[in-house]
C-alpha positions in Angstrom: -7.5 -22.0 4.8 -5.1 -23.3 7.5 -2.4 -20.9 8.5 1.1 -21.8 9.6 0.4 -20.4 13.1 -2.6 -22.6 13.5 -6.0 -21.6 14.9 -6.4 -18.5 16.9 -6.8 -19.0 20.7 -10.3 -18.4 21.9 -9.0 -16.5 24.9 -5.9 -15.0 26.2 -3.8 -16.7 29.0 -5.3 -16.3 32.5 -3.0 -13.5 33.5 -2.6 -11.7 30.1 -4.2 -8.4 29.2 -7.9 -8.5 28.3 -8.8 -9.2 24.7 -9.7 -6.3 22.5 -13.2 -6.0 21.3 -13.7 -6.8 17.6 -14.9 -3.3 16.8 -11.9 -1.7 18.4 -9.5 -4.1 16.7 -10.9 -3.6 13.2 -11.1 0.2 13.7 -7.5 0.4 14.9 -6.2 -1.7 12.0 -8.3 0.2 9.5 -7.7 3.8 10.6 -4.0 3.4 10.7 -3.6 2.1 7.2 -6.2 4.6 6.0 -4.0 7.4 7.3 -0.8 5.8 6.0 -2.2 5.3 2.5 -3.8 8.7 2.5 -0.3 10.2 3.1 1.2 7.9 0.5 -1.4 8.7 -2.2 -1.2 12.4 -1.5 2.4 12.2 -2.5 1.6 10.0 -5.6 -1.0 12.6 -6.8 1.4 15.5 -6.1 4.1 13.6 -8.0 2.0 14.1 -11.1 0.3 17.5 -10.5 2.8 19.5 -8.4 6.4 18.3 -8.0 7.4 18.2 -11.7 6.6 21.9 -11.8 7.8 23.1 -8.5 10.7 20.9 -7.4 12.7 20.2 -10.6 14.3 22.5 -13.1 12.0 23.8 -15.9 12.5 23.0 -19.5 11.6 19.4 -20.3 8.2 18.3 -19.0 8.7 14.6 -19.6 12.1 14.7 -17.9 10.6 16.5 -14.9 7.8 13.9 -14.6 10.3 11.0 -14.8 12.4 12.7 -12.1 9.3 13.1 -10.0 8.5 9.4 -10.4 12.1 8.5 -9.6 11.7 10.3 -6.2 8.3 8.6 -5.8 10.2 5.3 -6.1 12.6 6.1 -3.2 9.9 5.3 -0.6 9.6 1.8 -1.9 13.3 1.2 -1.4 13.0 2.7 2.1 10.2 0.3 3.1 12.3 -2.8 3.6 14.5 -0.9 6.0 11.4 0.1 7.9 10.2 -3.4 7.8 13.4 -4.7 9.4 13.6 -2.0 12.1 9.9 -1.9 13.0 9.6 -5.6 12.5 12.3 -6.2 15.0 10.6 -4.2 17.7 7.2 -5.5 16.6 8.4 -9.1 17.2 10.4 -8.2 20.3 8.5 -5.4 22.1 5.0 -5.8 20.8 2.6 -4.9 18.0 0.9 -1.9 19.7 3.9 0.2 20.6 5.5 -0.4 17.2 2.4 0.6 15.3 2.3 3.9 17.1 5.9 4.6 16.2 5.4 3.7 12.6 2.4 6.0 12.3 4.3 8.9 13.8 7.2 8.4 11.4 5.0 8.3 8.3 2.9 11.2 9.5 5.7 13.6 10.4 7.4 12.9 7.1 4.2 13.8 5.3 3.6 17.0 7.2 7.2 18.1 6.5 6.6 17.7 2.7 3.9 20.3 3.1 6.4 22.8 4.6 9.2 22.3 2.0 10.6 25.3 0.0 10.5 24.8 -3.8 13.2 24.7 -6.5 12.6 28.4 -7.2 13.4 29.2 -3.6 16.4 27.1 -2.7 17.4 25.4 -6.0 18.7 21.8 -6.0 18.3 21.5 -2.2 14.5 21.3 -2.8 14.4 17.9 -4.5 17.0 16.6 -2.0 14.8 17.5 0.9 11.9 16.0 -0.9 13.9 12.8 -1.3 14.6 12.8 2.5 11.0 13.2 3.4 9.9 10.6 0.8 12.4 8.2 2.4 10.7 8.9 5.8 7.3 8.1 4.3 8.5 4.8 3.0 10.3 3.9 6.2 7.2 4.5 8.3 4.9 2.6 5.9 7.4 -0.3 5.9 6.5 -0.9 9.6 2.9 0.1 9.5 1.3 -2.4 7.1 2.6 -5.6 8.7 1.6 -4.5 12.2 -1.9 -3.5 11.1 -2.4 -6.9 9.4 -1.2 -8.7 12.5 -3.4 -6.6 14.8 -6.4 -7.8 12.8 -5.4 -11.5 12.1 -4.0 -12.2 15.6 -7.3 -11.1 17.1 -9.4 -12.9 14.6 -11.8 -15.8 15.7 -11.6 -19.2 14.1 -12.7 -19.2 10.4 -12.6 -15.4 10.0 -9.0 -14.6 9.5 -9.4 -13.5 5.9 -12.3 -11.3 6.8 -10.4 -9.6 9.6 -7.3 -9.3 7.4 -9.4 -7.4 4.8 -9.9 -4.4 7.2 -6.4 -3.0 7.2 -6.4 -3.6 3.4 -9.5 -1.5 3.1 -7.4 1.5 4.3 -5.8 1.5 0.8 -9.0 2.4 -1.2 -10.2 4.7 1.6 -6.8 6.5 1.5 -7.0 6.7 -2.3 -10.6 8.1 -2.1 -9.8 10.6 0.5 -6.5 11.9 -1.1 -8.1 12.2 -4.5 -11.2 13.9 -3.0 -9.1 16.3 -1.1 -7.2 17.4 -4.3 -10.5 17.5 -6.2 -12.1 19.8 -3.6 -9.0 22.1 -3.6 -8.9 22.3 -7.4 -12.6 23.0 -7.5 -12.4 26.0 -5.2 -9.0 27.6 -6.0 -7.4 28.6 -9.3 -4.6 26.5 -10.8 -2.2 29.4 -10.0 -3.3 29.4 -6.3 -3.1 25.6 -6.2 0.5 25.6 -7.3 1.3 28.7 -5.1 0.3 27.2 -1.8 -2.9 25.2 -1.8 -1.2 21.9 -2.8 0.3 21.9 0.7 -3.0 21.6 2.4 -3.4 17.8 2.1 0.0 17.2 3.5 -0.5 19.5 6.5 -4.0 18.1 7.1 -2.3 14.9 8.0 -1.8 16.4 11.5 -5.5 15.9 12.2 -5.5 12.3 10.9 -2.4 11.4 12.9 -4.1 12.7 16.1 -7.1 10.5 15.5 -5.0 7.5 14.6 -2.9 7.8 17.7 -5.9 8.1 19.9 -7.3 4.8 18.5 -4.0 3.0 18.5 -3.2 3.9 22.1 -6.6 2.5 23.3 -5.9 -1.1 22.2 -4.1 -3.8 24.1 -1.5 -6.3 22.8 -2.7 -9.1 20.6 -3.5 -12.5 22.3 -1.0 -14.4 20.1 1.9 -12.1 20.9 0.9 -12.0 24.6 1.1 -15.8 24.6 4.5 -15.7 23.0 5.7 -13.4 25.8 4.4 -15.7 28.5 6.0 -18.8 26.9 9.3 -16.9 26.4 9.1 -17.7 22.6 10.5 -14.4 21.3 13.8 -14.6 19.3 16.7 -12.3 19.8 17.0 -10.9 16.3 13.8 -11.7 14.2 15.4 -10.6 10.9 18.2 -13.1 11.3 15.8 -15.9 12.3 13.7 -15.0 9.3 16.6 -15.4 6.9 17.9 -18.5 8.6 14.7 -20.5 8.7 12.1 -18.9 6.4 13.9 -17.9 3.2 11.6 -19.9 1.0 8.5 -18.2 2.4 10.2 -14.8 2.0 11.0 -15.3 -1.7 7.7 -16.9 -2.6 5.8 -14.2 -0.7 7.7 -11.5 -2.6 6.7 -13.0 -5.9 3.1 -13.6 -4.8 2.9 -9.8 -4.0 4.6 -8.7 -7.3 1.5 -8.4 -9.4 -0.2 -6.5 -6.6 2.1 -3.6 -6.8 2.7 -3.5 -10.6 -1.0 -3.6 -11.4 -2.1 -1.0 -8.8 0.4 1.7 -9.7 -0.3 1.3 -13.4 -4.0 1.7 -12.5 -3.4 4.8 -10.3 -0.2 6.8 -10.5 0.5 6.1 -14.2 -3.2 6.4 -15.1 -3.3 9.9 -13.5 -0.3 11.0 -15.4 -1.7 9.6 -18.7 -5.0 11.3 -18.2 -3.4 14.7 -17.6 -0.5 14.5 -20.0 -1.7 12.3 -22.9 -5.5 12.3 -22.8 -5.4 16.0 -22.0 -8.1 15.8 -19.3 -8.4 18.6 -16.8 -7.1 17.9 -13.3 -10.6 17.8 -12.0 -11.7 15.2 -14.6 -8.6 13.1 -14.0 -9.3 13.1 -10.3 -13.0 12.1 -10.9 -11.6 9.0 -12.7 -9.4 8.2 -9.7 -12.3 8.7 -7.2 -14.6 6.3 -9.2 -11.8 3.7 -9.3 -11.3 4.0 -5.6 -15.0 3.2 -5.0 -14.7 0.1 -7.2 -11.5 -0.9 -5.4 -13.1 -0.7 -1.9 -16.2 -2.6 -3.0 -14.4 -5.7 -4.3 -11.9 -5.4 -1.4 -14.7 -6.1 1.0 -16.2 -8.8 -1.3 -12.8 -10.6 -1.3 -12.8 -10.7 2.5 -16.2 -12.3 2.5 -15.5 -14.9 -0.2 -12.0 -16.0 0.9 -13.2 -17.7 4.2 -15.9 -19.5 2.2 -14.1 -20.7 -1.0 -10.5 -20.5 0.0 -7.9 -17.7 -0.3 -5.6 -19.7 -2.6 -8.4 -20.4 -5.1 -9.5 -16.8 -5.2 -5.9 -15.6 -5.7 -5.5 -17.9 -8.7 -8.8 -16.7 -10.2 -7.7 -13.1 -9.7 -4.4 -13.6 -11.5 -6.3 -15.0 -14.5 -8.5 -11.9 -14.4 -5.5 -9.7 -14.6 -4.0 -11.7 -17.4 -7.2 -11.3 -19.5 -7.4 -7.6 -18.6 -3.8 -6.9 -19.7 -4.8 -7.5 -23.3 -7.6 -4.9 -23.0 -5.4 -2.3 -21.4 -4.3 -0.5 -24.6 -7.7 -0.5 -26.3 -9.4 0.9 -23.1 -6.9 3.7 -22.6 -7.1 4.7 -26.2 -10.9 4.6 -26.2 -11.6 8.1 -25.1 -13.2 9.2 -21.8 -15.5 6.1 -21.7 -12.6 3.8 -22.2 -10.5 5.5 -19.5 -13.4 5.2 -17.0 -13.8 1.5 -17.9 -10.1 1.0 -17.4 -10.2 2.5 -13.9 -13.4 0.8 -12.8 -12.6 -2.7 -14.1 -8.9 -2.5 -13.4 -9.3 -1.4 -9.8 -12.3 -3.7 -9.2 -10.1 -6.6 -10.2 -7.3 -5.2 -8.1 -9.5 -4.9 -5.0 -10.0 -8.7 -5.0 -6.3 -9.2 -4.9 -5.6 -6.6 -2.3 -8.3 -7.9 0.0 -6.5 -11.2 0.1 -2.8 -10.3 0.1 -2.6 -9.3 3.8 -3.6 -12.7 5.1 -1.6 -14.5 2.3 1.7 -12.8 3.2 1.3 -13.3 7.0 0.2 -16.9 6.8 3.5 -18.8 6.5 5.3 -17.1 9.4 5.1 -18.1 13.1 4.3 -15.5 15.7 8.0 -14.9 16.7 8.9 -13.5 13.2 5.5 -12.8 11.7 5.7 -9.0 12.0 9.1 -9.0 10.3 8.2 -11.7 7.8 4.9 -10.2 6.6 6.4 -6.7 6.4 9.5 -7.8 4.5 7.6 -9.8 1.9 5.1 -7.0 1.3 7.8 -4.4 1.1 10.3 -6.4 -1.1 7.3 -7.0 -3.4 6.8 -3.2 -3.5 10.4 -2.6 -4.6 10.3 -5.0 -7.5 6.6 -4.3 -8.3 5.8 -0.7 -7.4 8.9 1.4 -7.1 9.5 1.8 -10.8 6.0 0.9 -12.1 4.9 4.5 -13.0 8.4 5.2 -14.4 8.5 2.0 -16.5 4.9 2.4 -17.7 5.6 6.0 -18.8 8.8 5.0 -20.5 7.1 2.0 -22.3 4.3 4.2 -23.5 6.7 6.9 -24.8 9.0 4.5 -26.6 6.9 1.5 -27.6 3.2 2.3 -27.1 0.4 1.4 -24.8 0.3 -2.3 -25.7 3.7 -2.8 -24.0 2.3 -1.6 -20.7 -0.2 -4.4 -21.0 2.6 -6.9 -21.6 4.4 -5.5 -18.5 1.2 -6.1 -16.4 0.9 -9.6 -18.0 4.5 -10.6 -17.1 3.9 -9.6 -13.5 0.6 -11.6 -13.3 2.3 -14.7 -14.8 5.1 -14.5 -12.3 2.7 -14.2 -9.4 0.5 -17.1 -10.7 3.6 -19.4 -10.9 4.6 -18.4 -7.4 1.1 -19.3 -6.1 1.2 -22.7 -7.7 4.8 -23.4 -6.4 3.7 -22.4 -2.9 2.3 -24.9 -0.4 -1.3 -24.4 0.7 -0.1 -23.0 4.1 2.2 -20.5 2.4 -0.6 -18.5 0.7 
C-alpha cells in the first residue's frame, strides 16, 4: 500500500545520526508497548477481581463493578490529552525523547496504584486517588502508542511498513498474556484472602523492573530517519495539534471511525469476558484467567500473521475482510457465551484471533494519512479518540446490556461498531487506510 508520506528513505541524510539496526528498532517499539499494555491490562484485570471489593463501598456487587468499570473508562478520556501533549513534543522535539517520557508517566502511575490505601483505610479518598492514577495511566499511554508505531514505520524499508508496524501492536497480546499470567500465578500460590489483603499489589509494583528494561532499550536508539530529515529541512510546524485540525480533519475523523471496532471488540473479548466468567458463569478466578491467557496466545498469533499478509495482499483489503469476520462473529456471540466452558473458550479463541488480525493492521492504517510533521500527533489522536468512543465504556455498556436485555444485545453492539468501521474504510481513500 502507498502511504501519504511516501517511500521510506534508504539512508539518512549525510550528516544525520546513524540509522538504527532493524533488531534494535523492533525491540524498542515492541518492549515499550508490551510494558504499557501490561500496565493497562493489570488494571483491567484488577478492575474485575480487586477494585470492586476494596475501593468502593460494600453492599451492591453490581454497582461496585459498574463503578470500577467507570473508573476504568477514565484512562480512555485521558488518552487524547496525552496524545496532544506528547504528540506536540514528538513532532517538535523528537520521537525518542517523547517515548521515554511517555513510558515513565505510564509506569509511575501504575506503581502508585500498587501503593494506594483502600476504601476501608481512607474512605472515599481511595477511589479518588485511584481515579487520579488511572488518569495518569491513560495520559502516558496516549503518548506511547503513536510514538512506538512511528519508531517502527519510520525506520521500515520499502515494502515492509506493515510488517514493521505489527511489532508495536504485538505488545498488546504480550502485555495481556503477561498480566493474566501474573495474576494466575499469584492466585495459584496464595489464598483468596491473601490476594485481596496484599498480593494484588505485586503486578503493579513489578512494573518497576519492566520500566527499567524499557528505559534501557529506549535510550539506546537514535532518532528516526524521517524525523531527522524533517529537522534538517526545517519542516517542523510550530503547533502540530493546530496544524492537524486545520489541514487534516478528514483523516482525523475517518481514522477515529476506522479504529472504533478495534476498541469495542477487544474490550468485550477481554475485560467484559473476564467479568462475565467470574460473575455470571461462576468460574473460579484461576479458570477465568486461563481463558484470557488462551485468548492472548490466539491474539498474538494472528497479529503476526496480519503483518505478514498485509504487505502481500494489501492492508485495506485485509481490514475489510476482518470487519466482515467480526460482523459474522457478532451473531454467534450470545450462543458461545451461553454454551458452557467449551463455548466460552471458543468465544475467547475465535474472537481474539479475529481481533489479532485487526490489531496487527491498525497501527500502520492510522499513521498512513499523516505527513511527518504531524504524524505523531495525528496517529495518536485518531487511536485515542477511537478509544474514547470504542473502549472507554465498552465493559460498562456490555455489562449493562447483558443485565437489562440479554447477551444477544452485546452482539448487536459489536455488530454496530463493525458496520461503522466498515463504512469508514469504504469512504476513505486508499492512502488513508
